[in-house]
C-alpha positions in Angstrom: -1.6 10.0 -11.7 -1.8 6.2 -11.0 -3.1 5.6 -14.7 0.0 7.2 -16.0 2.4 5.0 -14.1 2.3 2.0 -16.4 3.8 -1.1 -15.0 5.7 0.7 -12.1 3.6 -1.2 -9.6 5.2 -4.4 -10.7 8.5 -3.1 -9.7 7.8 -1.5 -6.6 5.3 -3.0 -4.3 3.9 -6.0 -6.5 2.3 -7.8 -3.6 0.9 -4.6 -1.8 -2.0 -3.0 -3.8 -2.8 -0.9 -0.5 0.7 0.5 -0.6 0.5 1.4 -4.1 -2.8 3.3 -3.9 -1.7 5.1 -0.9 1.5 6.2 -2.6 -0.4 7.2 -5.7 -2.9 9.3 -3.7 -0.2 11.1 -1.9 1.7 11.8 -5.1 -1.6 13.2 -6.4 -2.3 15.3 -3.5 -5.3 13.3 -2.1 -5.4 13.1 1.8 -5.9 9.5 3.0 -6.7 8.6 6.4 -8.1 5.7 8.4 -11.8 6.3 9.0 -12.6 3.9 11.8 -10.7 3.0 15.0 -11.4 -0.7 14.0 -10.4 -2.5 10.9 -13.3 -4.0 8.9 -13.3 -7.8 8.5 -15.0 -8.8 5.1 -16.2 -12.4 4.4 -13.6 -14.5 2.9 -14.2 -16.1 -0.4 -14.0 -19.9 -0.2 -10.4 -21.3 -1.5 -9.1 -17.7 -1.9 -6.6 -18.0 1.0 -4.5 -21.0 -0.2 -1.7 -18.6 -1.2 -2.1 -15.7 1.2 0.1 -12.3 0.8 -0.2 -11.9 4.6 2.2 -14.8 5.0 4.9 -12.7 3.0 3.7 -9.2 4.0 3.3 -9.5 7.6 6.8 -11.2 7.8 8.6 -8.1 6.9 7.5 -8.1 3.1 5.5 -4.9 3.6 8.5 -3.2 5.0 10.5 -4.1 1.8 7.8 -3.0 -0.5 7.2 0.3 1.4 10.9 1.2 1.4 11.0 0.6 -2.3 7.7 2.7 -3.0 8.2 5.8 -0.9 10.9 8.4 -1.5 12.3 10.5 1.2 10.1 13.3 0.0 7.0 11.2 0.4 8.0 10.3 3.8 8.5 13.9 4.8 4.9 14.8 3.3 3.5 11.9 5.5 5.1 13.2 8.6 3.9 16.6 7.9 0.4 15.5 7.7 0.4 13.7 11.0 
């Protein structure tokens, strides 16, 4: 499903690959869930944090991208899976 979506990623959540991957899995019928109570902290690559998505995404940017990506039907599926 994701491969056939072309450049749709660039229009919906261009700075939230995790949102896009979750959305593609949802649409393809693959269940997704957090597997650990604590998130993993991976080592940083030197120089990679000069421009950080977290500066935008954690200030409401993720909310905008999520709203643009998920339809009301998608949200209903997510709620039903809880």
